[in-house]
N, C-alpha and C positions, 0 to 999 in steps of 0.2 A: 803844319796840319790844320784843316779847316776848324774854325770855332764853331761850326755847325754840325760836326760829327759827334755822335755819342754812342757809347756802349751801355746797354742794360744788362744787369747780371742777376740770373735767378737765385732764388733761395736754394740752399742745399736740400734735397730730398729729405734727408734725416731730421730736418728742421721744420718739415711741413707735414707732421703726421695728420692724415686724414683731409689735408688742405692742398696736396701737390697739384691738382688740376686748377683750382681756384687762384693759387699764388701765381702759377704760370700765366694764366689768362690775364691777371690785372697786369702783369709786366708787358706783355704782348700788346694789350689794348692802350697803355700808356705810350709804348713806341710807336703805335699807329697814329695816335693824337699828336705826338711831337713831330712825326713825319709830315702830318698836315700843316704844322706850324712853320715848316721849312728846315727841319733837322734831318740829317742822315742818321738812321739808327742801326746798330747791329745788337743782337742778343747773345749773350755768352752764358754758359755755365760756370761756376767757380773754378772748376778744374780745367777750363779752356783759358784762363787768364794766363798771361805771360808771367815770367819769373819777376821777383821783387826788383831786380836791378833793370829790367827791360822796360823803363819808362819811354824809350823813344818810339815804340810801337803803340803806346797808350794814347787814345785820343783825349782831347782837353775836358770832356764831360762824361761823367759816369752817373747812371742812376741805378741803385742797387738794392736788392733784397737779401743779399748774402750775409750769414751772421757768424760762420765759423772764425774763431780768434785768429788763425794763421792768414786767413783771406782778408780779414779786416786790417790786420797789421800791414799786408801788402798795400791796401787801399790808402792807409795813413801815410805810408812812405810816399806814394805817389802824389798824394795830397799836398805834402810837404814841398813838393817841386812844382805846384802850381795847378794840378788836375783838380777840377771842381766835381766833388762827389756828394750826391744826395741820396741818403742821409749822410750827413759827414760821419767819417769813422769813429770819432770820439763819441758821438750821440749814440752810434749803433752799440758801442760798449757800455755806455751809460745805462742801457736798458737791462744790463745784467743785475739782478735784483739786489745784489749787496751794494752795488754803485747807486741804483736807484733810490735805496733807503738813505744813504748819506746825503744826496742831493736833494731829496724832497725834505729831510730835516732842516737843511741849510737855508732853503728857500721858503720854509713854513708852507708847504703844499699838504693839504689835509689828506690822511691816509690812516688806515687802522693802526693801533699799537702793535709794533713789530720789533723782534729781536732777530739779532744775527747770530747763529749758534754753529758750534762744530758738530759734526754728526759721528765722530768716532766712538770707541767702545765706552768711553767715560762720559759721554753726553747724557746718557739716561740717568746718571747718579747725580748730575748737578741741577739744582733746583731752577725752574724757570720763573721769570717775573710775571708770566702771563698764565691765567687759569683757562682751561679748556671751557667751551669748545674753541678750536684754533683751525687754522690751515697750515699745513707744512709744505714748504716749496723749496725746491732745489734753489741754493743761493746764487748761482751763475745764470746761465742762459734760460730762457723761457722753456716751456714744455716741449720736450722731444719725445716723450714717452709717458704712458699713462700714469705711471708711479711719480711722476715729478712734482705732482700736486695732489695732495691728499688731505680729506677732513679728518680732523681727530677730536672725538668727543671726550677723551680722558687722558691722563697723564701717561697711562700705559700705551695708548694709541699713538701718542706723540712720540714716545721712545721707540715704538715699533717702526714708524714712519722714518725717523732718523736713522734708525739701524738699516733699513731698506736702502736708503740713499748711500749710506756709507759702504755697504756691500757692493754697490755700483760704481765705487770710486768717486763718489760725490762727496767733498770734505766738508762743504758748509751749506747751511740751510737757513732760510728765514721762517720763524714761526710767527703767525700773524693772527691776532684776535678775530674771531668770526664776528662780523658786524650783521645783525638782522635787517632786512629791508628788502627793497626791490632792486634786483640787478639789472643795470643798464649798460649796454654796449654803445661805444661811440668810434666814429671816424674823424679825422681832421687832417687839414692841409694847411700849412702855414704860408706866411707872405713875407713882407719886409720884416727885418728883426724889430721886435717890440710892437709891430702893428697887430690888429686883430686878425684872427685866422681867416684865410680867404675862402675856406669852405668847413662845415661842421655839420655832422649828422649823428643823432642819437636815436636809440630804438630800445625797447625792452627786450631782455634776453628771453628767447623762448623756454618752453618746459619749467615754468615756475608759477607758483600761485602768487598772483600779485595782490599787495596790500593797497597799491595806488596811493602812495603817500604823496601829497602835493608837493611841488618844488618849482622853484623858478629856473627855466631853461636858460636863462642869461647867466645865472650863478653857475650852473653847470659848465657852460662854455667857458666862462671866466676861469673856473677851476682847472680844466682840461687845458687851457692856454698856459696857465701858469706851471703845469706840470710838464707839458711838452717843452716850454721855454727853459725849465731847470734842467732838462736832459739834453737840451739843443736839437729836438727833433723837429723835422719839417713835414714828414709824411709819416702818419702814425695812427693807431688805434688802441683802443683798451677797454677797461671795465670800470664802473663806479657803483657804489651803493648809496641809494637815497633811503634814509630811515625817517623815523619818527619827527616830525617838525620840519621835514625838508631837508635835514642835516645830510650833507653829501661827503663821500671819502672816496678817493682813487684806490683801486686794489690793483691795478695792473696798467702799464703803459708800454706799448710795444712799437718798434719800428717797422714801418710799411707792412700791414697786414693784408688779408685778400680782398677786402673791400667786396665781398661777394654778393651781397644784397644790393649794392649800389655801383657796381662794376663800371657802367657806362658813364655816369656823372662824375664818379671818382676818377677814372682814367683821364677825362677831359680836365678836371680841376687839377690833377697832378702835372699833367702836361703843361699847363698854364704857368703854374708854379716853377717847374723846371726851366722853362724858357726865360722866365723872368730872372731866376737865379744865375743861370748859365751867362745870361747878358750882363747882369749886375756885377758879378764877381769875375768878370773877364780880367785876367792877369797874365803877364808874361810868364812863360815856362823857362826853367834854369836847366841848362846842360850841366854834365858831370856826374860824379858818382853818388848813388843814392844812399843814404844812410840806413843801414839794416837794423831794425829793432833788435834790442837785447833781451 
């Protein structure tokens, strides 16, 4: 199969609340830019992908926005057989908040004080090491429902948020200290491992009263790059807080966001990154049975 053939995989609609069109458009725009670079691209929904053992029909290059665990496990099985996947399946899984927490701690990435807790009936009886105000966030995937992230100004509100998550079958949550300051959103695209980002863009989140804390944009870029490297992300976006004295913390890092405000330039930069990655990591593919994840 030609090394110039690629599949792009859309994000699941349930994982794109309010962003269904934007998410689809960035994938289409990336595919168009890849085609201009000489690649043949096809776009698939996660449900259109072949079964986990059907690697023979999978092209050598995939660029994906999907997040559902069963689909990411399928991608991981194909990756073990030589398929190039961006973002890598393990990096996608690392954006689950409970995994992000561990990796940020290990790599000394600045983020707010955060604890991982159970959401079950006894959660409210256990004292937390954090004093409110806090943010309560589901511990696995990023927000797919308005109740997945909630502000809690008191211990009772923390308990209520945990109970609501538990009632929905979400067993773990992160409770994160609220950090006052200016909320910044950012987008990034990686390059060679360990090299500076090939593209980075930040902007203030709308609908906030800015304090306009001064900060060094190069320090923000460095913080974001270290966070992305800790998770293994190549195409990503997220949020940071800039507080008094220019102190910065990451509060979220996501795999392949919609890039809505910068779609044209982002699609071009992502396609350039993909073309480089697919050429750099070209490797022989192996025949035989695929290992099925347990």
